C-alpha positions as CSV (number, residue, x, y, z in Angstrom):
1,M,78.8,-0.2,-58.5
2,P,78.9,3.3,-60.4
3,R,81.6,3.6,-63.7
4,L,84.1,6.0,-64.0
5,N,83.2,6.7,-67.4
6,D,79.4,7.7,-66.5
7,L,80.9,10.4,-63.7
8,R,83.2,11.6,-67.1
9,S,80.3,12.1,-69.1
10,A,77.9,13.8,-66.5
11,L,81.5,16.0,-66.1
12,H,81.4,16.3,-70.0
13,L,85.0,15.0,-69.6
14,P,86.9,13.1,-72.7
15,A,86.3,9.2,-72.1
16,G,88.9,7.2,-70.9
17,M,90.5,4.0,-69.2
18,E,87.1,1.9,-67.5
19,A,86.7,1.7,-63.7
20,S,84.3,1.6,-61.0
21,F,84.2,3.6,-57.5
22,Q,81.9,2.9,-54.3
23,T,82.6,5.8,-52.4
24,L,82.9,10.2,-52.7
25,E,86.4,9.6,-51.9
26,E,86.9,6.8,-54.5
27,A,85.9,9.4,-57.1
28,Q,88.1,12.2,-56.0
29,R,91.2,10.1,-56.1
30,L,90.4,8.8,-59.8
31,L,89.5,12.5,-61.1
32,P,92.1,14.6,-58.9
33,N,91.9,17.5,-61.9
34,A,87.9,17.3,-61.9
35,P,86.3,20.6,-60.2
36,R,85.5,19.3,-56.8
37,S,82.0,20.6,-56.6
38,A,80.8,19.1,-59.5
39,L,82.3,16.2,-59.3
40,N,80.8,15.9,-55.5
41,M,77.5,16.4,-57.2
42,A,77.5,13.7,-60.0
43,A,79.4,11.0,-58.1
44,L,77.0,11.1,-55.3
45,R,74.0,11.0,-58.1
46,L,75.6,7.8,-59.7
47,L,76.4,6.6,-56.4
48,A,72.4,7.1,-55.2
49,Q,71.3,5.6,-58.3
50,E,73.3,2.2,-57.5
51,S,72.0,2.1,-54.4
52,L,68.4,2.2,-55.5
53,H,67.5,-1.3,-55.9
54,N,69.2,-1.8,-52.5
55,L,66.8,1.3,-50.8
56,P,63.7,-0.8,-49.0
57,A,66.9,-2.0,-46.8
58,T,68.9,0.7,-46.1
59,A,66.0,2.2,-45.1
60,S,64.9,-0.3,-42.6
61,L,68.4,-0.5,-41.6
62,L,68.6,3.4,-41.1
63,T,65.2,3.5,-39.1
64,S,66.5,0.7,-36.7
65,L,69.6,2.4,-35.7
66,A,67.5,5.6,-35.3
67,Q,65.2,4.3,-33.0
68,T,68.0,3.2,-30.3
69,L,68.2,7.0,-29.9
70,H,64.4,6.7,-28.6
71,S,65.1,4.2,-25.9
72,S,65.4,5.1,-22.2
73,R,69.2,4.2,-22.6
74,P,70.1,5.0,-26.0
75,E,73.6,4.4,-25.7
76,R,73.1,0.6,-24.5
77,E,70.6,0.0,-27.2
78,L,72.9,1.7,-29.9
79,V,75.8,-0.4,-28.6
80,Q,73.7,-3.7,-28.7
81,W,72.5,-2.8,-31.7
82,L,75.5,-2.7,-34.0
83,A,77.2,-5.8,-31.6
84,L,73.8,-7.9,-33.0
85,V,74.1,-6.7,-36.8
86,T,77.7,-6.9,-37.2
87,G,78.1,-10.6,-35.1
88,G,81.4,-8.8,-33.5
89,R,81.5,-6.7,-30.1
90,A,80.9,-3.3,-29.5
91,E,81.3,-1.1,-27.1
92,L,80.9,2.8,-26.2
93,R,83.5,4.6,-23.7
94,S,83.3,7.8,-22.0
95,S,85.9,10.5,-22.4
96,W,87.9,9.6,-19.6
97,G,88.6,6.0,-20.4
98,D,85.1,4.1,-18.7
99,P,83.3,1.6,-20.6
100,V,79.6,3.1,-21.0
101,S,78.1,-0.3,-22.7
102,S,79.3,-3.5,-24.3
103,S,77.8,-5.7,-25.7
104,G,78.6,-9.1,-28.1
105,T,81.9,-11.2,-28.5
106,P,85.0,-10.2,-30.8
107,G,84.2,-11.3,-34.6
108,G,87.1,-9.5,-36.3
109,P,90.2,-6.7,-35.8
110,R,89.2,-3.9,-33.1
111,V,88.2,-0.2,-34.8
112,E,87.7,2.9,-33.0
113,Q,86.3,6.5,-33.7
114,R,86.7,9.1,-31.3
115,L,83.8,11.0,-30.7
116,T,83.9,15.1,-30.5
117,Y,81.4,17.7,-30.1
118,E,82.3,21.6,-30.7
119,G,86.1,20.0,-30.0
120,R,85.9,18.4,-27.0
121,P,86.1,14.9,-26.6
122,I,82.8,13.3,-25.5
123,G,83.6,9.5,-25.6
124,S,85.1,6.9,-28.5
125,L,83.2,3.6,-30.5
126,H,84.7,0.1,-30.6
127,L,83.9,-2.6,-32.8
128,W,85.8,-6.0,-33.3
129,A,83.9,-7.7,-36.2
130,G,85.1,-8.4,-40.1
131,T,86.3,-5.1,-42.4
132,E,83.6,-5.0,-44.5
133,W,81.4,-3.0,-41.4
134,Q,83.8,-0.4,-41.8
135,P,81.2,1.8,-43.5
136,L,78.3,1.0,-41.0
137,F,80.6,1.4,-38.3
138,L,81.6,5.1,-39.0
139,L,77.7,6.0,-39.3
140,A,77.3,4.0,-35.9
141,A,79.6,6.6,-34.7
142,E,77.7,10.0,-35.5
143,F,74.4,8.3,-33.6
144,A,76.8,7.7,-30.8
145,K,78.0,11.1,-30.5
146,L,74.3,11.7,-30.2
147,A,73.0,9.4,-27.5
148,R,76.2,10.6,-25.3
149,L,75.2,14.4,-25.9
150,Q,71.7,12.7,-25.0
151,A,73.1,11.2,-21.9
152,A,74.9,14.5,-21.3
153,A,71.7,16.7,-21.4
154,A,69.8,13.8,-18.9
155,G,73.1,14.4,-16.9
156,A,72.8,18.2,-16.7
157,A,69.0,18.1,-15.8
158,R,70.1,15.5,-12.9
159,R,72.9,18.1,-11.9
160,R,70.3,20.7,-11.7
161,T,68.1,18.6,-9.5
162,G,71.3,17.6,-7.2
163,E,72.3,21.5,-6.9
164,R,69.6,22.4,-4.7
165,L,70.3,19.4,-2.4
166,L,73.8,20.0,-2.0
167,E,73.5,24.3,-1.9
168,A,70.9,23.3,0.7
169,L,73.4,21.2,2.3
170,L,76.2,23.9,2.7
171,S,73.9,26.3,3.6
172,G,73.3,24.0,6.9
173,D,69.5,22.3,5.6
174,V,70.0,18.8,5.8
175,S,66.0,18.2,5.9
176,G,66.4,16.5,2.2
177,A,69.4,14.4,2.9
178,P,69.5,10.5,4.3
179,D,70.4,10.4,7.9
180,H,74.2,9.0,8.6
181,E,75.8,8.4,5.0
182,A,79.3,9.3,5.2
183,G,80.7,11.5,2.5
184,T,83.8,13.5,1.2
185,L,83.4,16.8,-1.2
186,A,85.8,17.7,-3.8
187,A,86.6,21.2,-4.9
188,L,88.0,22.2,-8.2
189,R,89.5,25.9,-9.2
190,L,90.9,26.7,-13.2
191,I,94.4,28.1,-13.0
192,Q,92.6,30.6,-15.0
193,P,91.1,33.1,-12.5
194,L,87.2,34.0,-13.4
195,P,86.9,36.4,-15.6
196,R,85.2,40.1,-15.2
197,S,83.4,40.3,-18.5
198,E,80.3,38.7,-18.9
199,R,81.4,36.9,-21.9
200,S,84.7,35.4,-20.5
201,R,82.8,35.1,-17.3
202,E,80.4,32.6,-19.0
203,S,83.1,30.4,-20.9
204,H,84.4,30.1,-17.4
205,V,81.8,28.9,-15.7
206,A,80.4,26.7,-18.4
207,L,84.1,24.8,-18.4
208,L,83.1,24.1,-14.7
209,D,79.8,22.9,-15.5
210,V,81.3,20.7,-18.0
211,L,83.9,19.2,-15.1
212,C,80.9,18.8,-12.9
213,G,79.7,16.4,-15.4
214,V,82.8,14.8,-15.9
215,G,83.0,13.8,-12.2
216,E,79.0,13.3,-11.8
217,G,79.2,10.5,-14.6
218,Y,82.4,9.4,-12.9
219,F,81.0,8.5,-9.8
220,R,77.0,7.5,-11.2
221,E,78.9,5.0,-13.5
222,R,80.9,3.5,-9.9
223,G,77.1,3.6,-8.3
224,L,78.0,6.2,-5.9
225,K,75.4,8.6,-5.2
226,C,76.7,12.5,-5.9
227,L,75.7,16.1,-6.2
228,T,77.5,18.7,-7.4
229,T,77.1,22.5,-8.1
230,I,79.5,25.5,-8.9
231,R,79.7,28.1,-6.4
232,G,81.8,31.5,-7.5
233,D,84.4,30.2,-9.0
234,K,84.6,26.5,-7.8
235,A,82.8,23.5,-8.7
236,L,82.3,21.0,-6.2
237,W,81.2,17.4,-5.9
238,W,79.7,15.8,-2.6
239,W,79.5,11.9,-2.8
240,A,78.5,9.2,-0.6
241,C,81.7,7.6,0.0
242,H,83.8,3.7,0.9
243,D,87.2,5.0,0.1
244,A,87.5,8.8,-0.2
245,E,91.5,8.5,-0.9
246,R,91.0,6.1,-3.9
247,E,87.9,7.7,-5.3
248,A,89.2,11.1,-5.2
249,A,92.3,9.8,-7.0
250,G,90.1,8.3,-9.8
251,L,88.0,11.8,-9.8
252,L,91.6,13.4,-10.8
253,S,92.4,11.1,-13.5
254,A,88.8,11.0,-15.1
255,L,89.2,14.9,-15.3
256,R,92.4,14.8,-16.5
257,S,91.2,12.3,-19.4
258,A,88.5,14.3,-20.1
259,S,90.1,17.8,-20.3
260,D,93.5,19.3,-21.0
261,T,92.4,22.5,-18.7
262,G,94.5,23.4,-15.9
263,F,92.8,23.0,-12.7
264,K,93.9,22.3,-8.6
265,L,91.2,20.0,-6.9
266,G,91.2,20.1,-3.2
267,V,89.4,16.6,-1.1
268,S,87.8,16.9,2.4
269,A,88.3,13.9,4.7
270,M,85.3,11.3,5.3
271,Q,82.6,12.8,7.2
272,E,80.2,10.8,9.1
273,S,77.1,12.2,7.9
274,H,75.6,15.1,5.2
275,A,75.2,17.1,8.2
276,Q,78.9,18.0,7.9
277,A,79.3,19.1,4.6
278,R,79.9,22.7,5.0
279,T,83.1,21.6,7.3
280,A,83.5,19.0,4.8
281,L,83.7,22.7,1.9
282,E,86.2,24.3,4.5
283,Q,88.7,21.0,4.5
284,A,88.4,21.2,0.6
285,E,89.1,24.7,0.5
286,Q,92.1,24.7,2.6
287,A,93.3,21.6,0.7
288,L,92.6,23.3,-2.3
289,S,94.8,25.8,-1.5
290,E,97.9,23.9,-0.5
291,V,97.6,22.3,-4.1
292,T,101.4,23.5,-5.9
293,E,101.0,21.7,-9.1
294,A,98.5,21.8,-11.7
295,R,96.0,19.4,-12.6
296,N,96.9,17.8,-8.7
297,L,95.0,17.4,-5.9
298,V,95.7,17.6,-2.1
299,I,93.3,15.7,0.7
300,F,92.6,17.2,3.6
301,S,94.8,16.1,6.8
302,R,95.1,18.4,9.4
303,P,93.1,21.9,10.5
304,D,94.7,25.4,9.9
305,L,94.7,27.7,12.4
306,L,95.3,30.9,10.4
307,R,91.9,29.5,8.3
308,E,90.1,30.0,11.7
309,L,91.4,33.5,12.0
310,L,90.7,34.2,8.7
311,A,86.8,33.3,8.4
312,S,86.4,35.5,11.8
313,A,84.4,39.1,12.2
314,A,87.3,41.0,12.9
315,A,89.3,39.8,9.3
316,R,85.8,40.4,7.3
317,S,85.6,43.6,9.0
318,L,89.3,44.3,7.3
319,T,88.4,42.8,4.1
320,E,85.4,45.5,3.3
321,Q,87.1,48.8,4.4
322,L,90.1,47.7,2.2
323,R,88.3,46.8,-0.7
324,S,85.8,49.8,-0.1
325,R,88.8,51.9,-0.4
326,L,90.4,50.6,-3.7
327,S,86.9,50.5,-5.0
328,A,86.5,54.1,-4.6
329,A,89.6,54.8,-6.0
330,D,89.5,52.3,-9.1
331,P,85.7,51.1,-9.6
332,D,86.8,48.7,-12.7
333,G,88.9,46.9,-10.1
334,K,92.1,47.1,-11.8
335,L,94.0,47.7,-8.2
336,E,92.5,44.8,-6.2
337,E,93.2,42.6,-9.0
338,T,96.5,43.6,-9.5
339,L,97.2,43.6,-5.8
340,R,95.7,40.0,-5.5
341,R,97.8,38.4,-8.3
342,Y,101.1,40.7,-6.8
343,L,100.1,38.9,-3.1
344,A,100.1,35.8,-4.5
345,H,103.0,36.0,-6.7
346,S,106.7,34.8,-5.7
347,N,108.5,35.9,-8.7
348,S,110.2,39.1,-10.3
349,L,108.0,42.3,-11.1
350,G,108.7,41.5,-15.1
351,E,107.3,37.9,-15.1
352,L,103.6,39.5,-13.1
353,A,103.5,42.2,-15.9
354,Q,103.9,39.3,-18.3
355,E,101.0,37.0,-16.5
356,L,99.3,40.3,-16.3
357,N,99.5,41.1,-19.8
358,I,100.6,45.1,-19.7
359,H,104.1,46.9,-19.0
360,V,106.6,46.6,-16.0
361,N,105.8,50.3,-15.4
362,T,102.1,49.9,-15.4
363,L,102.7,47.2,-13.0
364,R,104.6,49.4,-10.8
365,Y,102.3,52.4,-11.6
366,R,99.5,50.4,-10.1
367,L,101.5,49.0,-7.1
368,G,102.3,52.8,-6.1
369,R,98.8,53.8,-6.5
370,V,97.5,51.2,-4.0
371,E,100.1,52.5,-1.4
372,D,98.7,55.8,-1.6
373,V,95.3,54.6,-1.6
374,L,95.8,52.3,1.1
375,G,98.2,54.3,2.9
376,G,101.3,51.7,3.6
377,Q,104.4,50.3,1.8
378,L,104.6,47.4,0.1
379,S,107.9,46.9,1.5
380,E,106.9,47.0,5.0
381,P,106.0,43.4,6.3
382,A,103.2,44.1,8.6
383,F,101.6,46.0,5.8
384,V,101.9,43.3,3.6
385,A,100.9,40.9,6.6
386,R,97.6,43.0,6.9
387,L,96.6,43.1,3.0
388,Y,97.0,39.5,2.6
389,L,94.3,38.3,5.5
390,A,92.0,40.8,4.2
391,L,92.4,39.4,1.0
392,S,92.4,35.5,1.7
393,T,88.9,36.0,3.8
394,E,86.0,33.8,2.8
395,T,84.7,37.2,1.8
396,G,87.6,38.4,-0.4
397,S,87.4,34.9,-2.4
398,E,84.2,34.5,-3.1
399,R,84.0,37.8,-4.9
């Protein structure tokens, strides 16, 4: 092991009590007052010199570990490698806690390393082996992170193929789908509305894409075929189900475990075949509109007669007229957005102004402008009912 006096000499410090160190952290603890950058460079050089006689074995070990990432199943290969080398048990888990791969027999206490990428959890690595394997375990955790990212990239490519099929199903084209396979559709919307600025919108859609991957991974690991896509402000999953209620609850649990973001989840009833995909979407959207608590779900159970009215040609015509008049008066869309939030808000104007991050007088001014532009009073129930119908149609909600 490198000696502390050699490190003092390299740093031009007076000799002191003899000691040794094995890691950079130990060197920093032994010489807490030494310049950190210089100490790090000197300690690393001494550690490298000490390990030169073992360098061929170390290089062979690292090469073997790196080769696990070049296999078709990098997560499985890495876990098997770690279990074989340590003689213990290794396990890789998803961000929502499902085992992705495991191998070996426990040979000591369990250690765990959470895996994150850009601040987002992507899984965890676990090892049951002797404590002497801790340094190798931490190194393997970095490779496990790469393996998880590789799997995520493969999943993203797979989802892109599935997106095209799901979009075709939702458009009524079932030519590429298997016959007579029961399915269920889930729709997720974030609590935060879809932003207007391009950069914020991209971030919003990127988060939806992450959640799409979480759901797709959840179903795939259970052997359930799944198609997923993003439509407007919603993430959608269509899966070949066996027990729709239980599987939907599992999807919700996976999404909760993988992300702290606020969302709502609506789930359709089980459909007999892919031909009912559009019906499933309507049911999931109705269920989504009934969710009252964040990070929760509602499963469709009954038809909504109001929904049929909202989907009518008359309602769509009303929507187009109203939005055209608002847009002509305010091309930036602030009046329409304020009106939407007002109709969806049940508390005081002061609280709504806080949510919109504007002064309450600004809110009152905008609502007054809406009344002037549309020729009605927000205190009139009939006028408000027309506005609600116009802004609740499919055309109005899929902006």
